[in-house]
C-alpha positions, 0 to 999 in steps of 0.5 A: 795828876788830876782825874775827873773820871775813873782813874786810868788803868784800874778798871773794876769791870768783871770783878766779883763784889767781894774782890772790890770790897777787898781792894777798898778796905786793903787800901784803907789799911795801907793808908792807916799804916802811914801813921805808924799804926792802923788806927788813931784814937781820935785827936788828943788834946796834948796841951790840956791841963791833964797830961794824959798819963796814968800813974797811981794804982788806987784812984780818987773817990771820983774815979771809983765812982766812975769805975762802978761797984766791985764785981770780981771774977773768980774761978778758972781763967779764960785765955784771950789772946792780944796781938799788936805790932808792939815796939818795932823799928817804925813805931813804938806801939807797946802801949797797946799791951799796957792798955789791954792789961789795964782794961782787963784788970778793970773787967776782972775787978768790976765786970766779972770777967767772962762768964764770971771767970777772970780773963787771962791775957796771952800776949804776942808782939808781931812787929808788923812782920808777916812771919812774926804775925803768923807765929803769933797766930799759931801761938794763940792756937797752941795756947788754946786761946778762946778768942784773939783781939788784935791791935795795930797790925801791919800784917793783919792778914797773916794774923787772920789766916791761921786763926781763921783756919783753926776757927778761933774768933778774932776781933779787930778795930780795923782790918786791912785785907780782903780775907779778914774783911770778907770773913763771915765765919769768925772775924769781927771788925768794929770800925766802919771802913766806909766812914773816913772816905765816903760818909764823912766827906759826903755829909760835909759836902751836903751841909755846905751845899757842894756837889763835888768832893776833891780828894788830895791823896797820897799816890800809891797803887792801892790808893788808886784802886780805893778811889775807883771803889768809892766813886760810884758810892759818892755818885749815888749820893749826887756827888762828883769826885775829882782826885789829885794824887801826889807822890809821898815826900812832896814838900811843896804842893803849890803847883798841884793846888793851883788847879783847885783854885782854877775850878770848882772843887766843892769841898777838899778832902785830904788823905794821908799821914800828918807829914803829907797833910801838912804839905797839902794844907800849906799848899792850899794856903799858898794858893789862897784856898779858903773853902771847906776842908775835911781830912782823915784823923791821921792828918792832924797831930801836934806836928800839924798844929805847929806847921800849919797856922790855926786860922787855916785849921779852924773849922776843918772837919776830921774823923775821930775814933773816940771823943778824946779830951771831952767830958764824955762819960765813955771817956771819963771811964776810959781815963779812970781805967788807965789811971787806976790800972795802968802805968805811964799810959798816954791816952793821946797816943795813936791807938790807945782809945781804940785798943780799950774800945776793942777789948771792951767791945769784945767783953760787951759782946759776950755779956750773958755767955754761960757754959763752956768758953770755947772758940765755937761758943764765943763765935756763936755768942758774938754773932747772936748779940743784940745791937749795943753801944760801942764802948768809948765812942758815945753815939756809935753802935755795933752788932756783929751779925754780918748785916752792917755791910753784907758785901763785907760781912765781918764789919760790925758797925755803920757810921763814925765820929767827926769833930771840927777843929778850933783856932788851935787845931784842937777838936771841939764837939764830937758828932756821931754820923751815919749811924743806922740800926743793924737789923736781923 
């Protein structure tokens, strides 16, 4: 199905802006869930000499240098909740708890915890189940957690609701519902939800001199709503949008790709899980498409590299959460933390770097806090923080004052990372794009 205008049956007329934002961002969350987690930690180089796993508890002298001087937390602990889907029927994300634990050990030993006091984690596994997610949130309230950090969460709104009602601050890497994304009171979201579908393809289109983006996307009701929302934002940048929606599970996309060759696609932007993207990439190959291709990070995995020839992947631009596999100082610190304080953590796993980033950003936002550590004082401190570097993602910044995207006040950043693939389908250099200051 190809569309050159507003997708049929999904008029946005008469809706309040907040509702439109909710549709857009809920769609992003749904697409992330297709990859067995709501976010990816970039595109790990699983074939590198380093196998990506942590092992020893001590670390080398070089690792100690990266971790920095010892500054141990002391006194009564501060309870911070960690909620993740964990090990469920669809995916094993239990490593998110391991990453959280390793990060907190580092923060307690080298960064004085919170206000000089050690962080004590209260963990709960939600299993992407709405009832369990609600139970986890209620448990955090009962345990008097000062705040909650959320990892991959298929039922994020069920986590958010009870915490919001109890005025307990919650920090997500990415959220997937209108309530959490529209919350100006006590919710903080670190990822720029516009970036994968607006900022990144628009940048590549302009770099290539293209006037249009042709999106190949998995056909879900919420996806149609998503493209209604982003169309006017692209049009304001002088870019047209065509959308080809293809049902999930379509193995041969050659017929749909034929329409691309017959016209002027501009650049092609692929949105879906790796299995969906493999079929899309091979469909493009089969019809002889040789123009620019962009994709969300979920598209490229080891399975993609095995199923799609490197000469097609080479030059493709994709999004990334963190510069995994690079010698970036932020990634050297991440690797040192999981090597020293973790066990059997694969840094290329989906969400590993994002979990580290979220816990570290929460800690960074609270630097300098004094006095009683309560949900109210934590919320106030995060809202009052100056703009800071986003830990683990060099070049990205965050500030949680509700000004990054006023229509979606929980968002704390603008921009994201992109990278271009080499002939093996591996990331090359990473670039921060769309980063602009978040003012008062």
